[in-house]
C-alpha positions as CSV (number, residue, x, y, z in Angstrom):
1,M,169.7,77.3,135.7
2,R,168.4,80.3,133.8
3,R,167.6,82.2,137.0
4,R,171.0,81.4,138.4
5,D,172.7,82.7,135.2
6,H,170.6,85.9,135.4
7,A,171.5,86.4,139.0
8,K,175.2,85.9,138.2
9,R,175.1,88.4,135.3
10,V,173.3,90.9,137.6
11,G,175.9,90.4,140.3
12,Q,178.8,90.8,137.9
13,A,177.3,93.9,136.3
14,T,176.7,95.5,139.8
15,L,180.2,94.8,140.9
16,L,181.6,96.1,137.7
17,A,179.6,99.3,137.9
18,L,180.6,99.8,141.5
19,A,184.3,99.1,140.9
20,L,184.4,101.4,137.8
21,N,182.1,104.0,139.2
22,A,181.2,104.7,135.6
23,G,179.9,108.1,135.0
24,A,176.9,109.8,136.5
25,A,174.1,107.6,137.7
26,Q,170.9,107.8,135.7
27,A,168.3,106.8,138.2
28,G,164.6,106.2,137.8
29,P,162.2,106.3,140.8
30,Y,162.8,102.6,141.7
31,S,166.6,103.0,141.4
32,D,166.3,106.1,143.6
33,D,164.4,104.1,146.2
34,L,167.0,101.3,146.1
35,A,169.9,103.7,146.4
36,K,168.3,105.4,149.4
37,C,167.8,102.0,151.0
38,L,171.4,100.9,150.3
39,V,172.8,104.1,151.8
40,E,170.5,104.1,154.8
41,S,171.1,100.4,155.5
42,T,174.9,100.7,155.6
43,T,176.7,101.8,158.7
44,T,179.8,103.9,158.6
45,T,181.8,100.7,159.2
46,D,180.1,99.1,156.2
47,K,180.9,102.2,154.0
48,N,184.5,102.2,155.2
49,A,184.8,98.5,154.4
50,L,183.4,99.2,150.9
51,V,186.0,101.9,150.3
52,K,188.7,99.6,151.6
53,W,187.6,97.0,149.1
54,M,187.6,99.5,146.2
55,F,191.1,100.7,147.2
56,A,192.4,97.1,147.5
57,T,191.0,96.3,144.1
58,A,192.3,99.5,142.5
59,A,195.7,98.7,144.0
60,L,196.0,95.9,141.5
61,H,196.5,98.4,138.7
62,P,200.1,98.5,137.6
63,A,200.2,102.3,138.0
64,V,199.7,102.1,141.7
65,K,200.7,98.6,142.7
66,S,204.2,99.6,143.7
67,I,202.9,102.1,146.3
68,A,200.2,99.9,147.8
69,S,201.0,97.2,150.4
70,I,198.0,95.0,150.4
71,T,198.5,91.3,150.7
72,D,196.5,88.8,148.7
73,A,195.0,87.6,151.9
74,E,193.9,91.1,152.9
75,R,192.4,91.6,149.5
76,A,190.6,88.3,149.6
77,Q,189.1,89.1,153.1
78,S,188.0,92.5,151.9
79,T,186.4,91.0,148.8
80,R,184.6,88.3,150.9
81,S,183.3,91.0,153.4
82,T,182.0,93.2,150.5
83,A,180.3,90.2,148.9
84,E,178.6,89.4,152.2
85,L,177.5,93.0,152.5
86,F,176.1,93.0,148.9
87,V,174.2,89.8,149.6
88,K,172.8,91.1,152.8
89,L,171.7,94.4,151.3
90,L,170.0,92.7,148.3
91,T,168.4,89.8,150.1
92,E,167.5,91.3,153.4
93,S,167.8,95.0,154.0
94,C,166.7,96.3,150.6
95,R,165.1,93.2,149.1
96,A,161.8,94.8,148.3
97,Q,163.4,97.9,146.7
98,A,165.8,95.7,144.7
99,Q,163.0,93.5,143.4
100,Q,160.9,96.6,142.3
101,A,164.0,98.3,140.8
102,V,164.9,95.2,138.7
103,K,161.2,94.5,137.8
104,Y,160.6,98.1,136.5
105,E,164.0,99.4,135.5
106,G,166.1,96.3,134.8
107,A,169.5,95.1,136.1
108,T,171.0,98.6,135.5
109,A,169.0,99.8,138.5
110,L,171.2,97.6,140.7
111,Q,174.3,99.2,139.1
112,T,172.9,102.7,139.7
113,G,172.1,101.9,143.4
114,F,175.5,100.5,144.2
115,Q,177.2,103.3,142.3
116,I,175.5,105.8,144.5
117,L,176.4,103.8,147.6
118,G,180.0,103.8,146.4
119,Q,179.9,107.6,145.8
120,V,178.5,108.2,149.3
121,A,181.1,106.0,150.9
122,A,183.9,107.7,149.0
123,R,182.5,111.1,150.0
124,E,182.7,110.1,153.6
125,L,186.2,108.9,153.1
126,F,187.3,112.3,151.7
127,A,185.5,114.1,154.5
128,D,187.9,112.6,157.0
129,P,190.2,115.4,158.4
130,N,193.4,113.5,157.6
131,V,192.4,112.9,154.0
132,A,191.2,116.5,153.7
133,Q,194.6,117.7,154.9
134,G,196.3,115.5,152.4
135,L,194.1,116.9,149.6
136,A,194.8,120.5,150.8
137,E,198.6,119.8,150.4
138,L,198.1,119.8,146.7
139,E,197.6,123.6,146.7
140,Q,201.2,124.3,147.6
141,Y,202.3,122.8,144.3
142,I,199.7,124.5,142.1
143,D,200.7,127.5,140.1
144,S,197.5,129.5,140.4
145,R,198.7,132.4,138.4
146,K,199.6,130.1,135.5
147,I,196.1,128.5,135.6
148,E,194.4,131.9,135.8
149,Q,196.3,133.1,132.7
150,A,195.4,130.0,130.8
151,L,191.8,130.3,131.6
152,A,191.5,134.0,131.1
153,P,189.3,135.2,128.2
154,Q,191.3,135.8,125.1
155,R,191.2,139.3,123.6
């Protein structure tokens, strides 16, 4: 029972860190190895599914819920798929790296590894030409002169 509780806490902490993407990852050598394995062991399809899950979960927030059309069934399927990916990565693809990371750096090593995977997946999402175009549209609404004046050294 104790091992099961530990595994549950580790899983919850990992999911929370990934979902929150809390701050910069502080990785040790074993966390680094785990992160590399997680990134290298996921396909573009896996990373896209991870980003989809992050988006579907973030869409629950009241500030964005009205502009996101994700059904409960879609969110549940995305959550199941992501859970299966996590299990596969930790028990098969990156098992040795995960064991070493937890042994020498604790459960936070899992958080760090999955946080980096989430960052890589998000970076790939924002590299898409359609998303990049959407981001570029922001420039037409920014008053560059006003920002330059605000940031200029005061005399």
